[in-house]
C-alpha positions as CSV (number, residue, x, y, z in Angstrom):
1,M,0.0,0.0,0.0
2,L,1.2,3.5,-0.8
3,Q,1.5,5.2,2.6
4,S,2.8,8.7,1.6
5,L,3.9,10.9,-1.2
6,H,6.4,13.7,-0.7
7,V,7.1,16.2,-3.5
8,K,9.5,19.1,-3.5
9,N,10.5,21.7,-6.1
10,L,8.5,20.0,-8.9
11,A,6.8,22.2,-11.6
12,L,4.2,24.3,-9.6
13,I,4.8,22.4,-6.4
14,D,6.9,24.0,-3.7
15,E,6.6,21.2,-1.2
16,V,3.7,18.9,-0.4
17,E,3.3,15.7,1.6
18,V,0.2,13.4,1.3
19,E,-0.7,10.6,3.6
20,F,-2.8,8.1,1.8
21,G,-5.0,5.4,3.5
22,E,-6.8,2.2,2.7
23,G,-9.8,2.0,0.5
24,L,-10.8,4.8,-1.9
25,N,-8.6,7.9,-1.9
26,I,-10.2,10.6,-4.1
27,L,-8.3,13.6,-5.5
28,T,-10.3,16.5,-6.8
29,G,-9.7,20.2,-7.8
30,E,-10.5,22.9,-10.3
31,T,-9.4,22.5,-13.9
32,G,-5.7,23.6,-14.1
33,A,-5.1,23.2,-10.4
34,G,-2.3,20.6,-11.0
35,K,-4.0,17.3,-10.6
36,S,-1.9,15.8,-13.4
37,I,1.3,16.9,-11.5
38,I,0.4,14.7,-8.5
39,I,0.0,11.5,-10.6
40,G,3.0,12.6,-12.8
41,S,5.2,12.9,-9.7
42,I,4.2,9.3,-8.7
43,N,5.2,8.2,-12.2
44,L,8.5,10.0,-11.9
45,A,9.3,8.2,-8.6
46,L,8.6,4.9,-10.3
47,G,11.1,5.5,-13.1
48,A,9.2,7.5,-15.8
49,K,11.3,9.8,-18.0
50,A,12.3,13.0,-16.2
51,D,13.0,16.4,-17.9
52,K,15.1,19.0,-16.2
53,D,12.4,21.6,-17.1
54,L,10.3,20.0,-14.4
55,I,12.6,21.5,-11.7
56,R,10.8,24.5,-10.2
57,T,12.3,27.8,-11.3
58,G,15.1,28.9,-8.9
59,A,15.5,25.4,-7.3
60,E,18.6,23.3,-7.7
61,Y,16.8,20.0,-7.8
62,A,13.3,18.3,-7.7
63,L,12.6,15.5,-5.2
64,V,9.9,12.9,-5.2
65,E,9.6,10.3,-2.5
66,L,7.1,7.4,-2.1
67,I,6.8,5.1,1.0
68,F,5.1,1.8,0.5
69,T,4.2,-0.9,3.1
70,V,4.6,-4.4,1.6
71,E,3.0,-7.3,3.5
72,Q,1.9,-9.7,0.8
73,P,4.3,-12.7,0.5
74,Q,4.0,-12.7,-3.3
75,Q,5.2,-9.1,-3.5
76,L,8.0,-9.6,-1.0
77,K,9.3,-12.6,-2.9
78,A,9.2,-10.7,-6.2
79,I,11.1,-7.8,-4.7
80,Q,13.7,-10.1,-3.3
81,E,14.2,-11.7,-6.7
82,L,15.1,-8.2,-8.0
83,D,17.7,-8.1,-5.2
84,L,16.3,-4.8,-3.9
85,P,16.2,-3.9,-0.1
86,V,13.1,-4.0,2.1
87,E,13.2,-2.6,5.6
88,E,10.7,-4.0,8.0
89,E,8.1,-4.6,5.3
90,Q,8.6,-1.0,4.1
91,I,9.9,0.3,0.8
92,I,11.1,3.9,0.4
93,L,11.6,5.1,-3.2
94,Q,13.3,8.4,-3.8
95,R,14.2,10.2,-7.0
96,R,16.2,13.4,-7.1
97,I,16.0,15.2,-10.5
98,M,19.0,17.6,-11.2
99,P,19.8,19.5,-14.4
100,S,22.7,17.1,-15.3
101,R,21.5,13.8,-13.9
102,N,19.0,11.9,-11.8
103,V,19.6,9.8,-8.7
104,C,17.2,7.0,-7.9
105,K,17.2,5.2,-4.5
106,V,15.4,2.3,-2.9
107,C,15.7,2.3,0.9
108,G,18.9,4.4,0.6
109,E,20.5,2.1,-2.0
110,T,21.1,3.7,-5.4
111,V,19.3,1.9,-8.3
112,T,18.7,2.4,-12.0
113,A,15.5,3.8,-13.5
114,R,15.0,0.4,-15.1
115,Q,15.1,-1.2,-11.6
116,L,12.5,1.3,-10.4
117,K,10.2,0.4,-13.3
118,Q,10.5,-3.3,-12.4
119,L,9.7,-2.5,-8.8
120,A,6.7,-0.4,-9.9
121,E,5.2,-3.3,-11.7
122,I,5.1,-5.2,-8.4
123,L,3.9,-2.4,-6.1
124,I,1.4,-0.3,-8.1
125,D,-0.9,-0.4,-11.1
126,I,-1.6,2.9,-12.8
127,H,-4.5,3.3,-15.3
128,G,-4.8,6.4,-17.4
129,Q,-6.1,7.2,-20.9
130,H,-3.1,5.5,-22.5
131,E,-3.8,2.2,-20.6
132,H,-7.4,2.4,-21.7
133,Q,-6.3,2.7,-25.3
134,S,-4.0,-0.3,-24.9
135,L,-7.1,-2.4,-24.2
136,L,-7.8,-2.2,-28.0
137,Q,-4.6,-4.2,-28.7
138,S,-4.9,-7.9,-29.2
139,A,-1.8,-8.6,-27.2
140,K,-3.2,-6.7,-24.2
141,Q,-6.4,-8.6,-24.5
142,L,-4.5,-11.9,-24.5
143,E,-2.5,-10.8,-21.5
144,I,-5.7,-10.0,-19.5
145,L,-7.3,-13.4,-20.4
146,D,-4.1,-15.2,-19.3
147,A,-4.1,-13.2,-16.0
148,Y,-7.7,-14.3,-15.5
149,A,-6.8,-18.0,-16.1
150,G,-4.0,-17.5,-13.6
151,E,-2.3,-20.5,-12.0
152,V,-4.2,-23.0,-14.1
153,L,-2.4,-21.6,-17.2
154,T,1.0,-20.6,-15.8
155,P,2.7,-24.0,-15.7
156,Y,1.7,-24.7,-19.3
157,K,3.0,-21.3,-20.5
158,E,6.3,-21.9,-18.7
159,E,6.7,-25.3,-20.3
160,L,6.0,-23.8,-23.7
161,R,8.5,-21.0,-23.3
162,N,11.2,-23.6,-22.4
163,I,10.3,-25.8,-25.4
164,Y,10.1,-22.9,-27.8
165,G,13.5,-21.6,-26.6
166,E,15.0,-25.0,-27.5
167,Y,13.1,-25.0,-30.8
168,R,14.6,-21.6,-31.8
169,K,18.1,-22.8,-30.9
170,A,17.6,-25.9,-33.0
171,V,16.3,-23.8,-36.0
172,E,19.3,-21.6,-35.7
173,A,21.7,-24.5,-35.6
174,L,20.0,-26.0,-38.7
175,S,20.3,-22.7,-40.5
176,D,24.0,-22.3,-39.5
177,S,24.8,-25.8,-40.7
178,E,23.9,-25.1,-44.3
179,V,27.3,-24.9,-45.9
180,D,28.7,-26.0,-49.3
181,E,31.2,-28.8,-50.0
182,E,34.1,-26.4,-50.4
183,T,33.4,-24.6,-47.1
184,R,33.1,-27.9,-45.3
185,K,36.5,-29.0,-46.6
186,R,38.1,-25.8,-45.4
187,E,36.4,-26.2,-42.0
188,V,37.5,-29.8,-41.6
189,A,41.1,-29.0,-42.6
190,L,41.3,-26.1,-40.1
191,A,39.7,-28.1,-37.3
192,E,42.1,-31.0,-37.9
193,F,45.1,-28.7,-37.8
194,E,43.9,-27.0,-34.6
195,C,43.1,-30.3,-32.8
196,Q,46.5,-31.7,-33.8
197,E,48.4,-28.6,-32.6
198,I,46.6,-28.7,-29.2
199,E,47.0,-32.5,-28.8
200,E,50.7,-32.4,-29.6
201,A,51.2,-29.8,-26.9
202,A,49.9,-32.4,-24.3
203,L,48.7,-29.6,-22.0
204,I,47.9,-30.3,-18.3
205,S,45.4,-28.1,-16.5
206,G,47.2,-25.6,-14.2
207,E,50.5,-26.3,-15.9
208,D,50.9,-22.7,-17.1
209,E,51.1,-21.3,-13.6
210,E,53.7,-23.9,-12.6
211,V,55.8,-23.3,-15.7
212,E,55.6,-19.5,-15.2
213,Q,56.7,-19.8,-11.6
214,T,59.7,-22.0,-12.5
215,Y,60.7,-19.7,-15.3
216,Q,60.6,-16.6,-13.0
217,K,62.7,-18.5,-10.4
218,L,65.3,-19.4,-13.0
219,V,65.4,-15.9,-14.6
220,N,65.9,-14.3,-11.2
221,G,68.3,-16.9,-9.9
222,Q,71.2,-14.5,-9.1
223,K,68.9,-12.0,-7.4
224,I,67.5,-14.8,-5.3
225,R,71.0,-16.0,-4.4
226,D,72.2,-12.5,-3.3
227,A,69.1,-11.8,-1.2
228,V,69.2,-15.2,0.5
229,N,72.9,-14.9,1.3
230,I,72.4,-11.5,2.9
231,A,69.5,-12.8,4.9
232,H,71.5,-15.8,6.0
233,A,74.5,-13.7,7.1
234,L,72.3,-11.3,9.1
235,C,70.6,-14.1,11.0
236,G,73.7,-16.3,11.3
237,Y,76.2,-17.0,14.2
238,E,79.1,-15.1,12.7
239,E,80.2,-11.9,14.5
240,G,77.4,-9.3,14.2
241,G,74.7,-11.8,13.2
242,I,71.4,-12.2,15.0
243,G,72.3,-15.8,16.0
244,S,75.5,-14.7,17.6
245,N,73.8,-12.0,19.7
246,V,71.0,-14.3,20.7
247,G,73.6,-16.9,21.8
248,R,75.4,-14.3,23.9
249,A,72.1,-13.1,25.5
250,L,71.2,-16.7,26.3
251,R,74.6,-17.3,28.0
252,E,74.2,-14.1,30.2
253,M,70.6,-15.1,31.2
254,K,71.7,-18.6,32.3
255,T,74.0,-17.0,34.9
256,V,71.1,-15.4,36.7
257,S,68.0,-17.5,35.9
258,A,68.3,-19.6,39.0
259,Y,67.5,-16.6,41.2
260,D,64.0,-15.8,39.8
261,D,61.2,-17.7,38.1
262,V,60.6,-14.8,35.8
263,L,64.2,-14.9,34.6
264,R,63.8,-18.6,34.0
265,E,60.8,-17.8,31.7
266,F,63.0,-15.3,29.8
267,E,65.7,-17.9,29.5
268,Q,63.2,-20.4,28.0
269,Q,62.0,-17.8,25.5
270,L,65.6,-17.2,24.4
271,L,66.1,-21.0,24.0
272,D,63.0,-21.1,21.8
273,I,64.3,-18.2,19.7
274,D,67.8,-19.8,19.4
275,S,66.2,-23.1,18.3
276,L,64.1,-21.3,15.6
277,L,67.1,-19.5,14.3
278,N,69.1,-22.7,14.1
279,D,66.3,-24.4,12.1
280,Y,66.0,-21.3,9.9
281,N,69.8,-21.1,9.2
282,R,70.0,-24.8,8.4
283,G,67.0,-24.5,6.0
284,V,68.5,-21.5,4.3
285,A,71.9,-23.2,4.0
286,D,70.3,-26.3,2.4
287,Y,68.4,-24.0,0.0
288,L,71.6,-22.2,-1.1
289,S,73.4,-25.5,-1.6
290,E,70.7,-26.6,-4.1
291,L,70.4,-23.2,-5.8
292,E,72.3,-23.8,-9.0
293,F,71.5,-22.5,-12.5
294,D,70.5,-25.3,-14.8
295,G,70.9,-24.1,-18.3
296,E,69.1,-27.1,-19.8
297,L,66.2,-26.7,-17.5
298,F,66.0,-23.0,-18.3
299,D,65.9,-23.7,-22.0
300,Q,63.2,-26.4,-21.6
301,T,61.1,-24.1,-19.3
302,E,61.4,-21.1,-21.7
303,K,60.4,-23.2,-24.7
304,R,57.4,-24.7,-22.8
305,L,56.3,-21.3,-21.6
306,N,56.5,-19.9,-25.1
307,L,54.5,-22.8,-26.5
308,I,51.7,-22.3,-23.9
309,N,51.6,-18.5,-24.5
310,H,51.5,-19.1,-28.3
311,L,48.5,-21.4,-27.9
312,K,46.8,-18.9,-25.5
313,T,47.0,-16.2,-28.2
314,K,45.2,-18.4,-30.6
315,Y,42.8,-20.4,-28.6
316,G,42.1,-18.8,-25.2
317,N,43.4,-17.0,-22.1
318,S,43.9,-20.2,-20.1
319,I,44.7,-23.9,-20.6
320,E,41.0,-24.7,-19.8
321,D,40.0,-22.3,-22.6
322,I,42.4,-24.0,-25.0
323,L,41.1,-27.5,-24.1
324,Q,37.5,-26.3,-24.5
325,Y,38.5,-24.9,-28.0
326,R,39.9,-28.3,-28.9
327,D,36.6,-30.0,-27.8
328,K,34.7,-27.6,-30.0
329,A,37.0,-28.3,-33.0
330,E,36.5,-32.0,-32.5
331,S,32.7,-31.5,-32.5
332,T,33.1,-29.6,-35.8
333,L,35.0,-32.6,-37.2
334,D,32.4,-35.0,-36.0
335,K,29.7,-32.9,-37.6
336,Y,31.3,-32.5,-41.0
337,R,32.7,-36.1,-41.2
338,D,29.1,-37.4,-41.1
339,Y,27.4,-34.2,-42.4
340,D,24.2,-35.8,-43.8
341,T,23.5,-37.7,-40.6
342,Y,24.1,-34.5,-38.6
343,R,21.7,-32.5,-40.7
344,K,19.1,-35.2,-40.6
345,E,19.3,-35.3,-36.7
346,L,19.0,-31.5,-36.6
347,Y,16.0,-31.5,-38.9
348,E,14.3,-34.2,-36.9
349,R,15.0,-32.3,-33.7
350,V,13.4,-29.2,-35.1
351,N,10.3,-31.0,-36.2
352,A,10.0,-32.9,-32.9
353,L,10.3,-29.7,-30.8
354,K,7.8,-27.9,-33.1
355,Q,5.3,-30.8,-32.6
356,K,5.9,-30.7,-28.9
357,A,5.4,-27.0,-28.8
358,A,2.2,-27.3,-30.8
359,A,0.9,-30.0,-28.4
360,V,1.4,-27.8,-25.4
361,G,0.0,-24.8,-27.4
362,T,-3.1,-26.9,-27.9
363,E,-3.5,-27.4,-24.2
364,I,-3.0,-23.7,-23.6
365,S,-5.6,-22.9,-26.2
366,D,-8.1,-25.2,-24.6
367,I,-7.6,-23.6,-21.2
368,R,-7.9,-20.1,-22.7
369,R,-11.2,-21.0,-24.4
370,R,-12.6,-22.4,-21.2
371,F,-11.7,-19.3,-19.2
372,A,-12.7,-17.0,-22.1
373,A,-16.3,-18.3,-21.7
374,K,-16.2,-17.6,-17.9
375,L,-14.6,-14.2,-18.3
376,S,-17.1,-13.2,-21.0
377,E,-20.0,-13.9,-18.7
378,E,-18.4,-12.1,-15.7
379,M,-17.6,-9.2,-17.9
380,R,-21.2,-9.0,-19.2
381,T,-22.5,-8.9,-15.6
382,A,-19.9,-6.3,-14.6
383,L,-20.7,-4.1,-17.6
384,V,-24.5,-4.3,-16.8
385,D,-23.5,-3.0,-13.3
386,L,-21.7,-0.1,-15.0
387,N,-24.9,0.9,-16.9
388,F,-24.4,-1.0,-20.2
389,Q,-28.0,-1.9,-20.4
390,E,-28.2,-4.0,-23.5
391,V,-24.6,-5.4,-23.7
392,A,-23.2,-8.5,-25.2
393,F,-19.5,-9.4,-24.5
394,E,-17.6,-12.2,-26.2
395,I,-13.9,-13.2,-26.3
396,K,-13.0,-14.6,-29.7
397,I,-10.0,-16.9,-30.0
398,A,-8.5,-17.6,-33.4
399,S,-5.8,-20.4,-33.4
400,A,-3.0,-21.0,-35.9
401,P,-1.0,-24.1,-34.8
402,D,1.5,-23.7,-37.6
403,L,2.5,-20.3,-36.2
404,V,3.3,-21.4,-32.7
405,S,5.4,-19.0,-30.6
406,G,6.6,-18.8,-27.0
407,N,3.1,-17.6,-26.0
408,G,1.1,-20.2,-28.0
409,F,-0.7,-19.7,-31.3
410,D,-3.8,-17.8,-30.3
411,K,-5.0,-14.4,-31.3
412,V,-7.6,-13.0,-28.8
413,T,-10.2,-10.4,-29.8
414,Y,-12.7,-8.8,-27.4
415,M,-16.0,-8.4,-29.0
416,I,-18.8,-6.1,-27.7
417,S,-22.3,-4.9,-28.6
418,T,-23.8,-2.1,-26.6
419,N,-27.1,-2.0,-28.4
420,A,-29.9,-4.6,-28.6
421,G,-30.0,-6.4,-31.9
422,E,-26.5,-5.4,-32.9
423,R,-24.0,-8.2,-33.5
424,P,-20.8,-8.0,-31.3
425,R,-17.9,-6.2,-33.0
426,E,-14.3,-5.5,-32.0
427,L,-13.7,-3.0,-29.3
428,A,-11.8,-0.7,-31.6
429,Q,-14.9,-0.5,-33.9
430,V,-17.4,0.2,-31.1
431,A,-16.1,1.6,-27.9
432,S,-15.8,5.3,-27.2
433,G,-13.3,6.8,-24.7
434,G,-15.8,6.7,-21.9
435,E,-16.9,3.2,-22.7
436,L,-13.3,2.1,-22.7
437,S,-12.8,3.6,-19.2
438,R,-15.8,1.6,-17.9
439,I,-14.7,-1.6,-19.7
440,M,-11.2,-1.3,-18.1
441,L,-12.9,-0.7,-14.7
442,A,-15.1,-3.8,-15.2
443,L,-12.0,-5.8,-16.0
444,K,-10.1,-4.6,-12.9
445,T,-13.2,-5.5,-10.8
446,V,-13.4,-9.0,-12.3
447,L,-9.7,-9.6,-11.9
448,A,-9.5,-8.0,-8.4
449,D,-9.3,-11.3,-6.6
450,K,-6.5,-12.6,-8.9
451,D,-4.4,-9.3,-8.7
452,A,-1.5,-9.4,-6.2
453,I,-1.0,-5.6,-6.7
454,E,-2.6,-3.8,-3.8
455,T,-2.5,-0.2,-5.0
456,L,-4.4,0.9,-8.1
457,I,-4.3,4.4,-9.5
458,F,-7.1,5.6,-11.8
459,D,-6.5,8.8,-13.8
460,E,-9.4,9.9,-16.0
461,I,-11.4,6.8,-15.3
462,D,-14.5,9.0,-15.6
463,T,-13.7,10.3,-19.1
464,G,-16.9,10.7,-21.2
465,I,-19.4,9.6,-18.5
466,S,-22.0,11.4,-16.4
467,G,-25.4,11.0,-14.7
468,K,-26.5,7.5,-13.8
469,T,-23.5,5.9,-15.4
470,A,-21.2,8.0,-13.2
471,W,-23.0,6.7,-10.2
472,K,-22.7,3.1,-11.4
473,V,-18.9,3.7,-11.8
474,S,-18.7,5.2,-8.3
475,E,-20.4,2.1,-6.9
476,K,-17.9,-0.1,-8.7
477,M,-15.0,2.0,-7.4
478,G,-16.4,1.5,-3.9
479,I,-16.5,-2.3,-4.3
480,L,-13.0,-2.4,-5.7
481,G,-11.8,-0.2,-2.8
482,K,-12.8,-2.9,-0.3
483,G,-10.0,-5.2,-1.4
484,H,-7.5,-2.7,-2.8
485,Q,-6.1,0.7,-2.1
486,I,-7.5,3.0,-4.8
487,I,-6.1,6.4,-5.7
488,C,-8.4,8.2,-8.1
489,I,-8.4,11.6,-9.8
490,T,-11.9,12.6,-10.7
491,H,-14.1,15.5,-11.8
492,L,-17.4,13.8,-11.0
493,P,-19.2,14.4,-7.7
494,Q,-20.8,10.9,-7.9
495,I,-17.3,9.3,-7.6
496,A,-16.0,12.0,-5.1
497,S,-18.9,11.3,-2.8
498,M,-17.7,7.6,-2.5
499,A,-14.3,8.6,-1.0
500,D,-12.9,7.0,2.1
501,R,-10.3,9.9,2.1
502,H,-10.8,13.0,0.1
503,F,-8.0,15.3,-1.0
504,C,-8.3,18.7,-2.7
505,I,-5.7,20.0,-5.1
506,E,-5.6,23.8,-5.3
507,K,-3.5,26.3,-7.1
508,K,-2.9,29.7,-5.5
509,V,-0.5,32.6,-5.7
510,E,2.2,33.2,-3.1
511,D,4.8,35.9,-3.4
512,N,3.7,36.5,-7.0
513,R,4.2,32.8,-7.9
514,S,1.7,30.1,-8.7
515,V,1.9,27.2,-6.3
516,T,0.0,23.9,-6.3
517,D,-1.0,22.4,-2.9
518,I,-2.9,19.4,-1.8
519,R,-4.7,18.9,1.5
520,K,-6.9,16.3,3.2
521,L,-10.5,17.4,3.6
522,D,-12.6,16.7,6.7
523,E,-16.2,15.6,6.3
524,E,-17.7,19.1,6.0
525,E,-15.0,20.3,3.6
526,S,-15.5,17.1,1.5
527,T,-19.2,17.9,1.3
528,A,-18.5,21.4,0.2
529,E,-16.1,20.1,-2.5
530,V,-18.8,17.7,-3.8
531,A,-21.2,20.6,-3.8
532,R,-18.7,22.6,-5.9
533,M,-18.4,19.7,-8.3
534,L,-22.2,19.6,-8.8
535,G,-21.6,22.6,-11.0
536,S,-23.9,25.2,-9.5
537,A,-23.1,28.9,-10.1
538,S,-23.1,29.4,-6.3
539,I,-23.1,27.0,-3.5
540,T,-26.4,27.4,-1.8
541,E,-27.9,25.5,1.1
542,N,-29.9,23.4,-1.4
543,V,-26.7,22.5,-3.3
544,M,-25.1,21.6,0.1
545,N,-28.1,19.4,1.0
546,N,-27.8,17.7,-2.4
547,A,-24.1,17.0,-1.7
548,R,-24.9,15.7,1.8
549,E,-27.6,13.4,0.3
550,M,-25.2,12.1,-2.3
551,K,-22.5,11.3,0.3
552,E,-25.1,9.6,2.5
553,L,-26.2,7.5,-0.4
554,A,-22.6,6.6,-1.1
555,R,-22.1,5.6,2.6
556,K,-25.1,3.3,2.5
557,T,-24.0,1.8,-0.8
558,K,-20.6,0.9,0.7
559,Q,-22.2,-0.9,3.6
560,Y,-23.7,-3.5,1.3
């Protein structure tokens, strides 16, 4: 649920903060007051394209912040899969818009605008005029039907996506395998040479590091000898060496250690140091005695290192890469040595995967047809509730099994008739803007129980409607608000009267500058705002009584 919105220095907004609540949150105001800025600011926080011109004149930046509470396990899991932080079931989205760049954060962690958009799809569903128009697209209609089918359809779609992915790879492999005889000969000759060159090298995994280490030791042999000799002399038992001084200190300590337990401990510590030095000096002496330059070993090591590095420049950055390249070359040889069999196997695989995809597609199509009948009937009922008196609603599914894709092979078309005796036709041929708004609202109502998104925003849901139809829409909004948080901008008093929380957006002039503000209305102020929306030239007592009656009727309606 969207808890709050904080906006600063954005367009006409100086600084506002809105605390939203459960149920139906209504936003109203005079034309030009800045209602679109409020919804626009939410869109900006959720990753919409931002223009530096949105920054309020004189300000260095614009800021939008949203706070969501997230309690549904489905949403929490989806957010975790995006690897985004959640703090005590709370998500804080912040976007700072500056002239040269934007900074997006989730719970203080910087994210990209793309990540914000992915998060937005989980947290909120925004419906405006653009979304209504998208309802005319067959792809959107199919998406809605699949959402209605829900978990029944999901496993089949996942299976089909996996099969179709394999099918596309097989088709690509078959296409890539189409080469002429001359090309095959060249490929075979090259692969044979490469395999032979790598095989003759007899490479061992990890060998390159060992050879490099041996080479560096041989190249730096004199430097190693000089350094070890100096270290041996400094720690030895010759005059001035550490061993000599430790031995002298030990002899002195032995003369007095019998007089004090503490001195005996010091003597023991010196004995331990002397023993370690002896071990160290013997080890270094043995190392020096074996440290001889072997010209033959150096030559062999250098040649081996050069061979390995030569193969790395041709076949990969490591021995593992080189061996993988050899395996790939051997696969090429196997393919071209029995080219006809290879092509036949590929062709058979392509056909088998296509048939498998078509079979799963058929199951998907059957499920869609079954749920299309149910959705059609529920939509017809919902549309009648929204004052479509003589409405017929059908979902037409056309299937083309030969054109299977990762989403099946169905084309879905929503058909509607709003007049008695008229045959159903496609939405695009029949529905007006206002009718599309109501159809979308009907769909959201029908899908409400299947929708994991808690917060819905409706902008211009009331386009092109009035009178009794407006009241029917308000009733539907009230029903939808019982299970979801609804944020709705409206210019209709019928919808405004149904508000659980009512906010007024106002534009005023402060210090010779226009400023948009938003405030929560109490019950009496809400009644006065509904009265204003009723459109009277002046708000008389009769108009106020009309507004009170409308709000009382809305209250009773929500109780059912």
